[in-house]
C-alpha positions in Angstrom: 62.4 45.8 5.4 61.5 49.1 7.4 61.1 48.7 10.7 59.6 51.4 13.5 61.6 50.6 16.7 60.0 50.6 20.3 61.9 53.2 22.6 63.5 50.5 24.7 64.2 48.3 21.7 66.3 51.2 20.7 67.5 52.6 23.9 69.3 49.3 24.5 70.0 48.5 21.1 72.4 51.6 21.1 73.6 51.4 24.3 74.6 47.8 23.3 72.6 46.3 26.4 71.5 43.1 26.3 68.4 41.9 24.0 66.5 38.7 23.7 68.7 36.7 21.1 65.9 36.1 18.3 65.4 39.9 18.6 69.1 40.2 17.7 69.0 38.2 15.0 66.3 39.9 13.2 67.4 43.2 13.4 70.6 41.8 12.4 69.3 40.0 9.2 65.8 41.1 8.3 65.9 44.8 8.9 67.6 47.5 6.4 66.1 50.4 7.7 65.4 51.8 11.1 62.9 54.3 12.2 62.1 55.7 15.8 58.8 57.8 16.4 59.3 61.3 17.4 57.2 60.6 20.7 60.1 58.2 21.3 62.6 60.9 21.2 60.6 62.8 23.6 60.4 60.1 25.8 64.4 59.7 25.7 64.4 63.2 27.0 62.0 63.3 29.5 63.7 60.8 31.3 67.1 61.9 30.8 66.1 65.1 32.0 65.0 63.4 35.5 68.0 60.8 35.8 66.1 57.9 34.9 68.0 56.4 32.2 70.5 53.9 34.3 74.3 54.1 32.7 73.7 57.2 31.4 75.1 60.5 32.7 72.7 62.5 34.9 72.4 66.0 33.0 72.7 68.0 36.0 76.4 66.5 36.1 
């Protein structure tokens, strides 16, 4: 199954942050292909540039 991931789910999964157990099970057993919307990439870049992503190094550092 192909899935378009929400920005928050993608970010948490990529950085191995906690997700709901039912969501983890679904992603591990049912999904064969992950997709990410270009707007999600822009959102992550926007937040990173402003230092709003916890646990991610500040771009100014």
